[in-house]
C-alpha positions in Angstrom: 0.0 0.0 0.0 2.8 2.4 0.9 4.6 1.9 -2.4 1.3 2.6 -4.3 0.8 5.7 -2.3 4.3 7.1 -3.0 4.0 6.2 -6.7 0.7 8.1 -6.9 2.2 11.0 -5.1 5.2 11.0 -7.5 2.9 11.1 -10.5 0.9 14.0 -9.0 4.0 16.0 -8.3 5.3 15.3 -11.7 2.1 16.5 -13.3 2.1 19.6 -11.1 5.6 20.6 -12.0 5.0 19.9 -15.7 2.0 22.1 -15.7 3.1 25.0 -13.5 7.0 25.0 -13.8 7.7 23.5 -17.2 11.3 24.8 -17.3 12.2 23.3 -14.0 10.4 20.1 -15.0 12.4 19.8 -18.2 15.7 20.5 -16.4 15.0 17.7 -13.9 14.0 15.4 -16.6 17.1 16.0 -18.6 19.3 15.6 -15.6 17.6 12.3 -14.8 18.1 11.1 -18.3 21.8 12.1 -18.2 22.2 10.1 -15.0 20.5 7.1 -16.5 22.6 7.1 -19.7 26.0 7.9 -18.2 25.8 6.0 -14.9 23.4 3.1 -15.5 24.5 2.4 -19.0 28.0 1.1 -18.0 26.5 -1.0 -15.2 24.1 -2.6 -17.8 27.1 -3.4 -20.0 29.0 -5.0 -17.1 26.0 -7.3 -16.3 25.8 -8.2 -20.0 29.5 -9.1 -20.2 29.2 -11.2 -17.1 26.3 -13.1 -18.7 24.0 -11.8 -16.0 20.4 -11.0 -17.1 19.3 -7.4 -17.2 16.9 -6.3 -14.5 14.4 -4.3 -16.5 13.4 -4.2 -20.1 14.0 -0.4 -20.0 17.7 -1.3 -19.9 17.6 -2.8 -23.4 17.9 0.8 -24.8 21.0 1.4 -22.7 22.4 -2.0 -23.8 22.0 -1.0 -27.5 23.8 2.3 -26.7 26.7 0.5 -25.0 27.0 -2.0 -27.8 27.1 0.8 -30.3 24.0 -0.5 -32.1 23.0 2.8 -33.4 21.3 1.9 -36.7 17.7 1.0 -37.3 15.4 -0.8 -35.0 11.8 -2.2 -35.1 9.2 -2.6 -32.4 6.4 -5.0 -33.5 3.3 -4.4 -31.3 3.3 -0.8 -30.1 -0.1 -0.3 -28.3 0.2 3.3 -27.0 3.9 4.0 -27.9 5.2 3.8 -24.3 8.0 1.4 -25.0 8.9 3.1 -28.4 9.3 6.3 -26.4 11.5 4.6 -23.9 13.7 3.0 -26.5 14.1 6.3 -28.4 15.0 8.1 -25.2 17.5 5.6 -23.9 19.2 4.4 -27.0 21.0 6.1 -29.9 19.1 4.3 -32.6 19.1 6.3 -35.8 15.5 5.3 -36.5 12.9 3.2 -34.6 10.1 1.8 -36.8 7.0 1.2 -34.7 4.8 -1.4 -36.3 1.2 -2.1 -35.3 -2.0 -2.5 -37.3 -4.1 -0.8 -34.5 -7.0 -3.0 -35.7 -9.8 -4.9 -33.9 -9.7 -8.6 -34.6 -12.3 -11.3 -34.0 -11.9 -12.3 -30.3 -12.2 -16.0 -31.3 -9.1 -15.6 -33.5 -7.1 -13.3 -31.2 -7.6 -13.8 -27.5 -5.9 -10.8 -25.8 -7.0 -8.1 -23.4 -5.6 -5.4 -25.8 -7.8 -6.6 -28.7 -10.1 -3.7 -28.2 -12.9 -2.2 -30.3 -11.8 -0.2 -33.4 -12.6 3.2 -31.9 -10.1 2.5 -29.0 -7.5 1.2 -31.5 -7.8 4.5 -33.5 -7.4 6.5 -30.3 -4.3 4.5 -29.4 -2.9 5.2 -32.9 -3.4 9.0 -32.5 -2.0 8.9 -29.0 1.1 7.1 -30.3 1.6 9.7 -33.0 1.4 12.5 -30.5 3.7 10.7 -28.1 6.4 10.1 -30.7 6.3 13.2 -32.8 8.9 14.9 -30.5 11.5 12.5 -31.9 11.1 13.8 -35.4 12.7 11.6 -38.1 14.1 9.2 -35.6 10.6 7.7 -35.2 8.6 6.2 -38.1 5.2 4.7 -37.5 3.9 1.9 -39.7 0.2 1.1 -39.4 0.3 -2.4 -40.8 0.7 -6.1 -40.0 4.0 -7.5 -39.1 4.3 -9.6 -42.2 3.7 -6.6 -44.4 6.2 -4.5 -42.6 8.9 -7.2 -42.7 9.0 -6.9 -46.5 10.2 -3.3 -46.2 13.6 -4.3 -44.6 16.6 -6.1 -46.2 18.1 -9.1 -44.5 20.9 -8.3 -42.0 19.9 -4.6 -42.0 18.5 -4.1 -38.5 20.4 -3.5 -35.2 17.4 -4.3 -33.0 14.0 -6.0 -33.2 11.5 -6.1 -30.3 8.4 -8.5 -30.7 5.4 -7.7 -28.5 2.4 -8.3 -30.7 0.1 -11.3 -30.8 1.3 -13.6 -28.0 -0.1 -16.9 -29.3 2.4 -19.6 -30.1 1.7 -19.5 -33.9 1.9 -15.7 -34.1 5.2 -15.5 -32.1 6.7 -18.3 -34.2 5.7 -16.4 -37.4 7.2 -13.1 -36.2 10.5 -14.8 -35.2 10.7 -16.4 -38.7 9.9 -13.1 -40.3 12.3 -10.9 -38.4 15.2 -13.1 -37.4 16.8 -12.8 -40.9 16.4 -9.0 -40.7 18.7 -8.7 -37.7 22.4 -8.3 -38.4 24.9 -10.6 -36.6 25.8 -8.8 -33.4 22.3 -7.1 -33.3 19.7 -7.7 -30.6 16.4 -9.4 -31.0 14.0 -9.4 -28.0 10.4 -9.7 -27.0 8.0 -9.2 -24.2 5.8 -11.5 -22.1 7.9 -14.7 -22.0 5.0 -16.8 -20.7 2.9 -19.8 -21.7 -0.7 -20.7 -20.9 -4.2 -19.3 -20.8 -4.2 -16.4 -18.4 -6.7 -13.5 -17.8 -4.7 -11.3 -20.2 -5.1 -13.9 -23.1 -3.7 -17.0 -24.7 0.1 -16.9 -24.4 2.6 -19.2 -26.2 5.6 -16.9 -26.2 7.9 -19.1 -24.1 7.3 -22.2 -26.2 7.8 -20.4 -29.5 11.0 -18.7 -28.3 12.5 -21.8 -26.7 11.9 -23.8 -29.8 13.2 -21.2 -32.2 16.4 -20.4 -30.3 17.1 -24.1 -29.8 16.7 -24.7 -33.6 19.2 -21.9 -34.3 21.5 -22.8 -31.5 21.2 -19.3 -30.2 21.7 -18.5 -26.5 19.3 -16.0 -25.0 18.5 -14.4 -21.6 15.4 -13.6 -19.7 14.7 -10.6 -17.5 13.1 -12.2 -14.4 10.1 -9.9 -13.7 6.4 -10.4 -13.6 6.1 -9.9 -17.4 9.5 -11.3 -18.5 11.4 -10.0 -21.5 13.7 -12.3 -23.4 16.6 -11.0 -25.5 19.5 -12.4 -27.5 22.5 -11.0 -29.3 22.5 -12.7 -32.6 25.6 -14.9 -32.9 28.5 -14.0 -35.0 29.1 -15.9 -38.3 32.8 -16.1 -37.8 35.2 -16.7 -40.7 36.2 -14.3 -43.4 34.2 -12.3 -45.9 35.2 -10.1 -48.9 33.6 -6.7 -49.1 33.5 -3.8 -51.5 31.5 -0.7 -52.4 30.1 -0.8 -55.9 28.0 1.2 -58.3 26.8 0.6 -61.9 29.8 2.2 -63.8 32.2 -0.1 -62.0 30.3 -3.4 -62.4 32.5 -4.6 -65.3 35.7 -4.0 -63.3 34.3 -5.9 -60.3 33.2 -8.8 -62.5 36.7 -9.1 -63.9 38.1 -8.9 -60.4 35.9 -11.7 -59.2 36.8 -13.8 -62.2 40.5 -13.2 -61.6 40.2 -14.1 -57.9 38.5 -17.4 -58.8 41.1 -18.1 -61.5 44.1 -17.8 -59.1 42.3 -19.2 -56.1 40.4 -22.3 -57.3 38.9 -23.1 -53.9 37.6 -19.6 -53.3 34.1 -19.7 -51.8 34.1 -16.8 -49.3 31.0 -14.8 -48.9 31.1 -11.5 -50.8 29.3 -8.4 -49.4 28.6 -5.6 -51.9 27.6 -2.3 -50.4 25.6 0.1 -52.4 23.2 3.0 -51.8 20.3 4.8 -53.5 22.1 8.0 -54.6 25.8 7.9 -53.8 26.4 4.4 -55.2 23.4 3.0 -57.0 23.4 -0.5 -58.3 20.7 -1.7 -60.6 18.8 -5.0 -60.2 20.2 -6.1 -63.6 23.8 -5.7 -62.5 23.1 -7.4 -59.2 21.7 -10.4 -61.2 24.8 -10.4 -63.4 27.1 -10.5 -60.5 25.0 -13.2 -58.8 25.2 -15.4 -61.9 29.0 -15.0 -61.9 29.3 -15.8 -58.2 26.3 -17.0 -56.2 27.7 -16.5 -52.7 27.1 -12.8 -52.8 24.9 -10.5 -50.7 23.9 -6.9 -51.7 23.6 -4.6 -48.8 21.7 -1.3 -49.3 23.3 1.1 -46.8 22.0 4.4 -45.4 23.9 7.5 -46.7 22.9 9.7 -43.8 25.8 8.8 -41.5 28.5 9.9 -43.9 26.7 13.1 -45.1 28.4 15.2 -42.4 31.7 14.7 -44.3 30.3 16.1 -47.6 31.4 19.6 -46.8 35.1 18.6 -46.4 35.3 16.0 -49.2 35.5 16.6 -53.0 32.2 15.9 -54.6 33.6 13.3 -57.0 34.8 11.3 -53.9 31.6 11.3 -51.9 30.8 7.7 -52.9 34.1 6.6 -51.4 32.9 7.7 -48.0 30.6 4.6 -48.0 33.8 2.6 -47.3 33.3 3.5 -43.7 30.3 1.3 -43.6 32.6 -1.7 -44.0 33.4 -1.3 -40.3 29.8 -2.0 -39.5 29.9 -5.5 -41.0 29.7 -7.3 -37.7 29.8 -11.0 -37.1 33.0 -12.0 -38.9 36.5 -12.7 -37.7 37.8 -10.6 -40.5 36.6 -8.5 -43.4 38.8 -8.0 -46.4 38.0 -4.9 -48.3 38.9 -4.7 -52.0 38.3 -1.7 -54.3 36.3 -2.8 -57.3 38.9 -1.4 -59.8 41.5 -4.2 -59.0 42.8 -7.3 -60.7 44.0 -10.5 -58.9 47.2 -11.9 -60.3 48.1 -14.5 -57.7 47.3 -16.7 -54.7 45.5 -14.7 -51.9 45.3 -17.5 -49.3 47.7 -15.7 -46.9 45.6 -12.5 -47.1 42.4 -14.5 -46.5 43.8 -16.0 -43.3 45.7 -13.0 -41.9 44.9 -12.7 -38.2 45.6 -9.1 -37.3 43.5 -6.2 -36.0 44.0 -4.0 -39.1 46.2 -4.3 -42.1 46.8 -2.2 -45.3 49.5 -1.4 -47.7 51.7 1.7 -47.1 51.0 4.6 -49.5 53.4 6.4 -51.6 56.0 5.7 -54.3 59.0 4.8 -52.1 59.4 1.1 -52.8 62.3 0.6 -50.5 60.3 2.1 -47.6 57.4 -0.2 -48.4 59.6 -3.3 -48.4 61.2 -2.3 -45.1 57.7 -1.8 -43.5 56.2 -5.0 -45.0 54.9 -7.8 -42.7 55.3 -5.8 -39.5 53.4 -3.6 -37.2 53.9 0.2 -37.3 52.4 3.4 -36.1 51.9 6.7 -38.0 51.9 5.1 -41.4 50.1 6.5 -44.4 48.3 3.7 -46.1 46.1 3.1 -49.2 42.6 2.0 -48.3 42.2 0.0 -51.6 43.0 -3.2 -49.8 42.3 -3.6 -46.1 42.1 -6.5 -43.6 39.8 -5.6 -40.7 39.9 -7.9 -37.7 37.0 -8.4 -35.3 38.6 -6.0 -32.9 37.4 -3.2 -35.2 34.1 -4.9 -36.1 32.2 -4.5 -32.9 30.7 -1.1 -33.6 33.2 1.0 -31.6 35.5 1.8 -34.5 32.5 2.4 -36.8 31.1 4.9 -34.3 34.4 6.6 -33.8 34.9 7.0 -37.5 31.5 8.5 -38.1 31.9 11.0 -35.2 35.5 12.0 -35.9 36.3 15.7 -36.2 35.4 17.4 -39.4 38.7 18.2 -41.2 39.6 18.5 -44.9 39.4 15.0 -46.5 40.9 15.4 -50.0 41.1 11.6 -50.3 37.8 11.0 -48.6 37.7 7.9 -46.5 41.4 7.5 -46.6 42.0 10.7 -44.6 39.4 9.7 -42.0 40.9 6.3 -41.6 44.5 7.4 -41.3 43.6 10.0 -38.6 41.8 7.3 -36.6 44.6 4.7 -37.0 47.5 7.3 -36.7 48.5 6.2 -33.2 47.4 2.6 -33.5 49.7 -0.2 -34.6 48.7 -1.4 -38.1 50.1 -4.3 -39.9 51.7 -3.3 -43.2 51.0 -5.6 -46.0 53.5 -6.4 -48.7 53.0 -3.7 -51.4 52.4 -6.5 -54.0 48.9 -6.8 -52.5 48.1 -3.3 -53.7 50.3 -2.7 -56.6 49.6 0.5 -58.6 49.0 -0.3 -62.3 51.1 2.7 -63.5 54.3 0.9 -62.3 53.3 -2.5 -63.6 55.5 -2.5 -66.7 58.7 -1.3 -64.9 60.4 -4.6 -64.2 58.7 -5.8 -61.0 55.8 -7.9 -62.2 56.2 -11.5 -61.2 55.2 -11.2 -57.5 52.2 -8.9 -57.9 49.2 -10.3 -56.1 46.7 -7.5 -56.7 46.9 -4.9 -59.4 45.2 -1.6 -58.6 43.9 0.6 -61.4 43.7 3.8 -59.3 43.3 6.9 -61.4 42.6 6.1 -65.1 40.7 2.9 -65.7 41.2 0.3 -68.5 37.9 1.2 -70.3 39.0 4.9 -70.2 42.4 4.4 -71.8 42.3 1.0 -73.5 45.4 1.7 -75.6 47.7 2.1 -72.6 50.1 -0.8 -72.2 49.4 -1.3 -68.5 45.7 -1.9 -69.4 46.6 -4.9 -71.6 46.5 -7.5 -68.9 43.1 -6.4 -67.7 41.6 -6.8 -71.2 43.1 -10.3 -71.3 41.2 -11.3 -68.2 38.0 -9.6 -69.5 38.3 -11.5 -72.7 38.9 -14.8 -70.9 35.9 -14.1 -68.6 33.5 -13.5 -71.5 34.8 -16.5 -73.3 34.3 -18.8 -70.3 30.9 -17.4 -69.2 
C-alpha cells in the first residue's frame, strides 16, 4: 500500500511541475536522463559481459547504446507507444520503426486483453503519433501487419527488433521467422511476455515459441526475471572471413573481372562477398546485381544508409563522396575478419595468406617509395600512411566502436575522402603493413617488378577509359577470358 501511495504522489507531483513549472520540470527530466545514460549504461554493459540477465526491459535501450548498435530498430506491437518512447529516449538508434495495425480482430481468433474495439484502436494510434512526434525523423510509425512491414527491410539490416504483438504460439513463431533474418549478426532481438498458458490477459505461447526457435538456431538468450518477463538475444557472429566492396553501376564490369581473376588464381575460393551500395551515392541496378550473382552466387547486396556519412560532404571533394561509404565496411559485424577490395582491381596471384591473416588491421603503405614499403612490409607500425584500396579488418574493429568513432570523428579536410578519415583514426594505433604487392599501382606494372604482384590496382585512369595504354593490356586479357568462359 505504501509503495502505491508514493507512486501516486510522485505522479501527481510530476504533473504539477510539468503544468506549473515546465522549465524546471524539463531540467530535472534532462538531468535524470543524463544520469541514467551515463551511470546506469555502463552497469548494464557490465552485467551483460558477465552473462547476468538485465533487471528491467527499459535497460535494453541502454544496452543498445553501450554495444554501439545505433542503426535502425523495429518494435512490433506498439499499443500506445510507451516502449517506443522509452527506446528512443535511452538508445542512440538512428530510426525506430514502430509497427502495429491498430486494428480490432475477432476475439475467437485473437484472445488478448488489448484486442479492443476499433474506436479504441484508433485512439491509441493517434495517441502514439502525438507521443512520438517529438523524436522527429528518428521515429517512423507503420500502421500495418508484421508480415507486411517485414517486406520493407533487407536481411541483416537491423540492429534491433522487439516483438510484442500477438502472443499466441503460432503468431510469435511467425514473427520470429519473419524478423530473425532482418537482424544483423551482433544485433539484438528481443520480446515481451515470455509466458505460456491461458491467463486472464489472453492466450500466451511466447515461451514455447522462443525456446523452440532459439534451440533450432543454436542461439543463446537471456530472460529478465520480472512479472512480465522480457527475453533477449545478441545474434551470434558468423565467424570466418568475408570479402567486401562498395560498388555502383559504372564499376560493375571492373568488379566482375576482379571476381573472375580471384577465382582463377584461387580455385577453392568460396568466401561470402558483401557488396555495399546506396540509393544515390552508389546506385546498383537489379540487372547488374543479377549479373554478379550469376557469376558468383555466394554474394549479398547490402543497401546502406547514406545519412551517417553526409556530415563529411562539406570537407570532401564531390567526386569522392561515394568513397565515404567505405566507412560502412566497419559495420559488417559478425565476422573474424573482413577483407575490403576496391572494385577497380585485378587479382594476379594466390591470396590465401591474405584471406587467413589474423591481425586487428592491415593495409599497404601509401606512396612511391618502394624501399620504404619493403622495409615496412609484414610488420606492425604506427603513424603510417596507407592506401585503403586493400584492407584487412579484424573483429577487434568490427564490434561497432570503431565504426562509431569514424563517423563521429572531427570534421577536417578530406581530399582523399575515406582514406583521410581512416588514417587519422589509426594514426597512433599499430597497423600491420601488407607487402606492397597486395596493392600494386598499375602505373608501375611495366617497370620490371611484375612476377610477385598479387593484386593490381587501377587507381586513377581505368582500363575502359584508356584502352590503348600498355598497362591496361592484362586487364583486357582477363576480361576476354571471362567473356569466353561465361
